[in-house]
RODO-2510 file (C-alpha; in nm, 4 decimals, decimal comma):
residues 328
     n   res          X          Y          Z
     1     x     1,7350     1,0867    -2,3972
     2     x     1,4464     1,2140    -2,1854
     3     x     1,3613     1,0133    -1,8730
     4     x     1,0177     0,9018    -1,9983
     5     x     1,1632     0,7927    -2,3325
     6     x     1,4393     0,6048    -2,1536
     7     x     1,1849     0,4175    -1,9399
     8     x     0,9916     0,3143    -2,2512
     9     x     1,3157     0,2032    -2,4169
    10     x     1,3931    -0,0160    -2,1143
    11     x     1,0485    -0,1697    -2,1381
    12     x     1,0934    -0,2480    -2,5069
    13     x     1,4207    -0,4227    -2,4272
    14     x     1,2409    -0,6143    -2,1542
    15     x     0,9632    -0,7132    -2,3930
    16     x     1,2256    -0,8556    -2,6258
    17     x     1,3327    -1,0842    -2,3418
    18     x     1,6739    -0,9308    -2,2710
    19     x     1,5931    -0,8323    -1,9115
    20     x     1,4851    -1,0755    -1,6409
    21     x     1,1945    -0,9474    -1,4329
    22     x     1,0308    -1,0790    -1,1174
    23     x     0,6581    -1,1419    -1,1162
    24     x     0,4895    -0,8138    -1,0235
    25     x     0,2341    -0,7743    -0,7482
    26     x     0,0014    -0,4978    -0,6294
    27     x    -0,1402    -0,4970    -0,2764
    28     x    -0,4012    -0,2644    -0,1267
    29     x    -0,3495    -0,0688     0,1971
    30     x    -0,7147    -0,1124     0,2920
    31     x    -0,9287     0,1717     0,4230
    32     x    -1,1058     0,0949     0,7500
    33     x    -1,4817     0,1504     0,7646
    34     x    -1,6261     0,3165     1,0761
    35     x    -1,9770     0,4171     1,1763
    36     x    -2,0874     0,7646     1,2881
    37     x    -1,9718     0,6988     1,6458
    38     x    -1,6247     0,5802     1,5512
    39     x    -1,6963     0,2095     1,5939
    40     x    -1,5848    -0,0467     1,3382
    41     x    -1,8499    -0,1042     1,0731
    42     x    -1,8288    -0,4810     1,0393
    43     x    -2,0472    -0,5230     0,7317
    44     x    -1,8836    -0,2342     0,5475
    45     x    -1,5357    -0,3729     0,6132
    46     x    -1,6476    -0,7086     0,4753
    47     x    -1,7893    -0,5350     0,1668
    48     x    -1,4564    -0,3586     0,1128
    49     x    -1,2616    -0,6848     0,1412
    50     x    -1,4945    -0,8491    -0,1121
    51     x    -1,4628    -0,5513    -0,3474
    52     x    -1,0823    -0,5723    -0,3399
    53     x    -1,0549    -0,9491    -0,3643
    54     x    -1,3091    -0,9630    -0,6473
    55     x    -1,1123    -0,6838    -0,8163
    56     x    -0,8077    -0,9088    -0,8297
    57     x    -0,5459    -0,7395    -0,6105
    58     x    -0,2605    -0,9589    -0,4928
    59     x    -0,3115    -0,8984    -0,1235
    60     x    -0,4565    -0,6781     0,1493
    61     x    -0,2680    -0,4702     0,4041
    62     x    -0,5055    -0,4022     0,6923
    63     x    -0,4238    -0,1142     0,9311
    64     x    -0,1604     0,0534     0,7199
    65     x    -0,1551     0,4341     0,7096
    66     x    -0,4651     0,4430     0,4879
    67     x    -0,6360     0,2199     0,7458
    68     x    -0,6105     0,4838     1,0242
    69     x    -0,4243     0,2548     1,2655
    70     x    -0,2824     0,5577     1,4481
    71     x    -0,6234     0,6623     1,5870
    72     x    -0,7569     0,3167     1,6695
    73     x    -0,7691     0,1640     2,0166
    74     x    -0,5929    -0,1638     2,0883
    75     x    -0,9333    -0,3278     2,1275
    76     x    -1,0404    -0,2052     1,7826
    77     x    -0,7138    -0,3242     1,6284
    78     x    -0,7533    -0,6750     1,7652
    79     x    -1,1175    -0,6852     1,6620
    80     x    -1,0237    -0,5858     1,3064
    81     x    -0,7429    -0,8436     1,2995
    82     x    -0,9877    -1,1163     1,3991
    83     x    -1,2449    -0,9975     1,1458
    84     x    -1,0050    -0,9708     0,8525
    85     x    -0,8288    -1,3018     0,9169
    86     x    -1,1574    -1,4906     0,9492
    87     x    -1,3375    -1,3211     0,6598
    88     x    -1,0539    -1,2988     0,4083
    89     x    -0,9376    -1,6507     0,4865
    90     x    -0,7012    -1,7792     0,2193
    91     x    -0,8650    -1,5888    -0,0657
    92     x    -0,5627    -1,3599    -0,0879
    93     x    -0,2521    -1,2650     0,1092
    94     x    -0,3228    -1,0720     0,4282
    95     x    -0,0704    -0,8449     0,5970
    96     x    -0,1500    -0,6547     0,9167
    97     x    -0,0029    -0,3181     1,0133
    98     x     0,1031    -0,3567     1,3769
    99     x     0,3012    -0,0394     1,4321
   100     x     0,2958     0,1005     1,7854
   101     x     0,5066     0,3611     1,9595
   102     x     0,6793     0,1115     2,1894
   103     x     0,8699    -0,2088     2,1225
   104     x     0,6559    -0,4001     2,3715
   105     x     0,3221    -0,2974     2,2212
   106     x     0,4462    -0,3625     1,8669
   107     x     0,5630    -0,7125     1,9586
   108     x     0,2395    -0,7934     2,1429
   109     x     0,0120    -0,6805     1,8589
   110     x     0,2328    -0,8414     1,5927
   111     x     0,2278    -1,1805     1,7604
   112     x    -0,1474    -1,1484     1,8101
   113     x    -0,1856    -1,0980     1,4335
   114     x     0,0511    -1,3834     1,3433
   115     x    -0,1168    -1,6247     1,5837
   116     x    -0,4578    -1,5225     1,4459
   117     x    -0,3444    -1,6284     1,0991
   118     x    -0,2026    -1,3206     0,9207
   119     x     0,0589    -1,3948     0,6540
   120     x     0,2890    -1,1161     0,7748
   121     x     0,2987    -0,7914     0,9700
   122     x     0,4087    -0,4508     0,8431
   123     x     0,5834    -0,2179     1,0868
   124     x     0,6729     0,1488     1,0665
   125     x     0,9235     0,2631     1,3278
   126     x     0,8260     0,5150     1,6004
   127     x     0,7358     0,8648     1,4905
   128     x     0,7297     1,2091     1,6617
   129     x     1,1037     1,2188     1,7435
   130     x     1,3464     1,1945     1,4522
   131     x     1,5593     0,8889     1,5285
   132     x     1,9249     0,8242     1,4481
   133     x     2,0225     0,5283     1,2317
   134     x     2,1389     0,3495     1,5453
   135     x     1,8013     0,3998     1,7142
   136     x     1,6099     0,2792     1,4081
   137     x     1,8229    -0,0332     1,3876
   138     x     1,7800    -0,0961     1,7606
   139     x     1,4007    -0,0692     1,7312
   140     x     1,3782    -0,3207     1,4492
   141     x     1,6340    -0,5505     1,6156
   142     x     1,4242    -0,5482     1,9313
   143     x     1,0950    -0,6312     1,7606
   144     x     1,2279    -0,8768     1,5021
   145     x     1,3877    -1,1055     1,7573
   146     x     1,0568    -1,1395     1,9453
   147     x     0,8026    -1,1561     1,6617
   148     x     0,7141    -1,5096     1,5583
   149     x     0,6310    -1,4461     1,1907
   150     x     0,7325    -1,2576     0,8776
   151     x     0,7909    -0,8818     0,8919
   152     x     0,7724    -0,6104     0,6258
   153     x     0,9595    -0,2914     0,7087
   154     x     0,7703     0,0295     0,6335
   155     x     0,9578     0,3446     0,5379
   156     x     0,7575     0,6686     0,5281
   157     x     0,9964     0,9605     0,5980
   158     x     0,7242     1,2257     0,5562
   159     x     0,5506     1,0769     0,8594
   160     x     0,8383     0,9549     1,0771
   161     x     1,0738     1,2448     1,0117
   162     x     1,3639     1,0177     0,9146
   163     x     1,4645     0,7572     0,6580
   164     x     1,5099     0,3823     0,6917
   165     x     1,8221     0,3697     0,4793
   166     x     1,9307     0,0891     0,2475
   167     x     2,2409     0,0411     0,4638
   168     x     2,0444    -0,0128     0,7863
   169     x     1,7980    -0,2324     0,6006
   170     x     2,0782    -0,4563     0,4769
   171     x     2,2139    -0,4847     0,8323
   172     x     1,8715    -0,5905     0,9573
   173     x     1,8124    -0,8499     0,6844
   174     x     2,1485    -1,0113     0,7551
   175     x     2,0553    -1,0523     1,1218
   176     x     1,6855    -1,1446     1,1030
   177     x     1,5501    -1,4081     0,8623
   178     x     1,1920    -1,3060     0,9425
   179     x     1,2430    -0,9605     0,7864
   180     x     1,1269    -1,0488     0,4358
   181     x     1,0128    -0,7252     0,2707
   182     x     1,0048    -0,3457     0,2632
   183     x     0,7474    -0,0836     0,1641
   184     x     0,9104     0,2394     0,0469
   185     x     0,6697     0,5338     0,0593
   186     x     0,8857     0,8090    -0,0890
   187     x     0,8410     1,0578    -0,3714
   188     x     1,1941     0,9976    -0,5003
   189     x     1,2110     0,6714    -0,6950
   190     x     1,5894     0,6990    -0,6752
   191     x     1,5667     0,5951    -0,3100
   192     x     1,3847     0,2748    -0,4040
   193     x     1,6294     0,2024    -0,6881
   194     x     1,9188     0,2288    -0,4437
   195     x     1,7368    -0,0057    -0,2082
   196     x     1,6877    -0,2585    -0,4892
   197     x     2,0480    -0,2388    -0,6104
   198     x     2,1862    -0,2608    -0,2549
   199     x     1,9819    -0,5605    -0,1443
   200     x     1,8702    -0,7775    -0,4351
   201     x     2,2143    -0,9141    -0,5282
   202     x     2,2639    -1,0606    -0,1827
   203     x     1,8961    -1,1285    -0,1044
   204     x     1,7138    -1,1793    -0,4370
   205     x     1,3945    -1,3034    -0,2689
   206     x     1,3619    -0,9959    -0,0463
   207     x     1,0421    -0,8136    -0,1497
   208     x     1,0692    -0,4400    -0,2258
   209     x     0,7441    -0,2532    -0,2884
   210     x     0,6818     0,1128    -0,3673
   211     x     0,4278     0,3075    -0,1649
   212     x     0,2888     0,5334    -0,4371
   213     x     0,0753     0,3848    -0,7150
   214     x     0,2420     0,5712    -1,0017
   215     x     0,5789     0,4056    -0,9275
   216     x     0,4540     0,0484    -0,9715
   217     x     0,5835    -0,0013    -1,3253
   218     x     0,9095     0,1813    -1,2580
   219     x     0,9640    -0,0326    -0,9468
   220     x     0,9274    -0,3576    -1,1411
   221     x     1,1453    -0,2368    -1,4307
   222     x     1,4166    -0,1540    -1,1780
   223     x     1,4083    -0,5063    -1,0351
   224     x     1,1585    -0,4570    -0,7528
   225     x     0,8388    -0,6450    -0,6805
   226     x     0,5542    -0,3965    -0,7207
   227     x     0,3507    -0,1661    -0,5012
   228     x     0,1232    -0,1209    -0,2027
   229     x    -0,0891     0,1690    -0,3285
   230     x    -0,3980     0,3407    -0,1904
   231     x    -0,5729     0,4086    -0,5224
   232     x    -0,6435     0,0369    -0,5568
   233     x    -0,9084     0,0810    -0,2865
   234     x    -1,1092     0,2576    -0,5553
   235     x    -1,0236     0,0633    -0,8713
   236     x    -0,8694    -0,2727    -0,7781
   237     x    -0,9430    -0,4111    -1,1245
   238     x    -0,7385    -0,1331    -1,2882
   239     x    -0,4303    -0,2322    -1,0911
   240     x    -0,4966    -0,6028    -1,1331
   241     x    -0,5043    -0,5482    -1,5096
   242     x    -0,1870    -0,3421    -1,4873
   243     x    -0,0124    -0,6258    -1,3027
   244     x    -0,1238    -0,8710    -1,5703
   245     x    -0,0027    -0,6434    -1,8497
   246     x     0,3369    -0,5972    -1,6840
   247     x     0,3773    -0,9696    -1,6207
   248     x     0,2829    -1,0398    -1,9830
   249     x     0,5214    -0,7638    -2,0997
   250     x     0,2436    -0,5961    -2,2977
   251     x     0,3762    -0,2436    -2,3449
   252     x     0,0698    -0,1056    -2,5220
   253     x    -0,1676    -0,2050    -2,2434
   254     x     0,0768    -0,0929    -1,9729
   255     x     0,0981     0,2509    -2,1344
   256     x    -0,2798     0,2942    -2,1548
   257     x    -0,3375     0,1839    -1,7956
   258     x    -0,0454     0,3882    -1,6625
   259     x    -0,2014     0,7014    -1,8129
   260     x    -0,5175     0,6361    -1,6106
   261     x    -0,3105     0,5833    -1,2972
   262     x    -0,1298     0,9127    -1,3585
   263     x    -0,4643     1,0944    -1,3749
   264     x    -0,5949     0,9240    -1,0613
   265     x    -0,2834     1,0354    -0,8727
   266     x    -0,4560     1,3744    -0,8673
   267     x    -0,6780     1,2387    -0,5894
   268     x    -0,3794     1,2648    -0,3546
   269     x    -0,3767     1,6402    -0,4152
   270     x    -0,7474     1,7045    -0,3570
   271     x    -0,7158     1,7203     0,0206
   272     x    -0,4891     1,6475     0,3148
   273     x    -0,4964     1,3857     0,4454
   274     x    -0,5820     1,1533     0,1592
   275     x    -0,8051     0,9171     0,3601
   276     x    -1,1355     1,1148     0,3527
   277     x    -1,0799     1,1737    -0,0200
   278     x    -1,0409     0,8074    -0,1128
   279     x    -1,3372     0,7140     0,1079
   280     x    -1,5580     0,9714    -0,0679
   281     x    -1,4420     0,8381    -0,4056
   282     x    -1,5310     0,4841    -0,2983
   283     x    -1,8820     0,5897    -0,1946
   284     x    -1,9237     0,7723    -0,5283
   285     x    -1,8328     0,4502    -0,7037
   286     x    -2,1044     0,2724    -0,5062
   287     x    -1,9109     0,0549    -0,2641
   288     x    -2,1358    -0,0341     0,0304
   289     x    -1,9752     0,1773     0,3012
   290     x    -1,9998     0,5150     0,4674
   291     x    -1,7186     0,7672     0,4499
   292     x    -1,6795     0,8227     0,8253
   293     x    -1,3212     0,8633     0,9442
   294     x    -1,1734     0,8756     1,2906
   295     x    -1,1388     1,2205     1,4447
   296     x    -0,9951     1,4720     1,3675
   297     x    -1,0359     1,3900     0,9963
   298     x    -1,3187     1,5778     0,8289
   299     x    -1,5167     1,4537     0,5270
   300     x    -1,4591     1,5881     0,1779
   301     x    -1,6411     1,9178     0,1152
   302     x    -1,8490     2,0024    -0,1932
   303     x    -1,5579     2,1568    -0,3826
   304     x    -1,3477     1,8492    -0,3159
   305     x    -1,6410     1,6274    -0,4074
   306     x    -1,6573     1,7894    -0,7512
   307     x    -1,2816     1,7526    -0,7985
   308     x    -1,2993     1,3841    -0,7076
   309     x    -1,5760     1,3179    -0,9615
   310     x    -1,3949     1,5069    -1,2346
   311     x    -1,0745     1,3102    -1,1782
   312     x    -1,2649     0,9816    -1,1842
   313     x    -1,4333     1,0749    -1,5133
   314     x    -1,1104     1,2008    -1,6686
   315     x    -0,9358     0,8754    -1,5745
   316     x    -1,1797     0,7043    -1,8112
   317     x    -1,2038     0,3657    -1,6453
   318     x    -1,4411     0,2363    -1,9155
   319     x    -1,7055     0,0416    -1,7274
   320     x    -1,7643     0,3260    -1,4837
   321     x    -1,7860     0,6315    -1,7094
   322     x    -2,1598     0,6250    -1,7762
   323     x    -2,2443     0,5955    -1,4071
   324     x    -2,0137     0,8785    -1,3095
   325     x    -2,1363     1,1151    -1,5822
   326     x    -2,4938     1,0639    -1,4678
   327     x    -2,4216     1,1815    -1,1124
   328     x    -2,1994     1,4872    -1,1785
***
């Protein structure tokens, strides 16, 4: 049986009630709005938060990779923490990316976010040098024992140069009750499946989220909890509807929405890095923001602009088609 057919068979079994499934969730790794001089654009960031919350996503992750945390000053990070906590309030869950290159800086920023009112922090381990399993475990041991709130581990091997393995993850969870979740940004869903099968039997409440939008449904079918995916910056309502369809076990709707997601995944291929591309797409949609990024990122060029518009039209998100066709 082909893989796609097998996945649909699994879903049909699930629909018939023979497979237990956790409630799915989709969170947005929020883009950060800047002005021409690289300062935080307060009003634009508020507009983005409103756009996402009104679109129905299950939570916001501020200063993840899509949020350009790696080029922001500590002052900017704390300012954005204060802004997001105050403005978002309790309208949705709010996680803060607090990754720094040192244990001390990570702990300091994490506790700042927790004390400000964030629901959790998300931490990727140090990058530049490829670390051994022992070094990765030592890093997370060192931060977890000093952070006063909940922690989500963040695995992104393409950026760190190494993997946060299921085995090391299990060791960490056994030692630290405040490690409550994991974002797995990998192109091989087999890695996430192994993570789920290794951890969920012993820690069924541990949250395992995929990092690429197209794996959301597969993640949930495999026993995971959902996704933190960048495309939801553009169409939060699409992913909110997909969550609802999955939770209601509505295969027909899931299939139709998944096809749109698969088309939108083409945005990741328009340019490297992805951040200027998704910001251009958001301005095309009409979100009240500019597309400025931190240096050295450059804005989408005209060729990329045309590709972005074509992908958005092809994805056929119904309420937006007429607007998009009029501006191509």
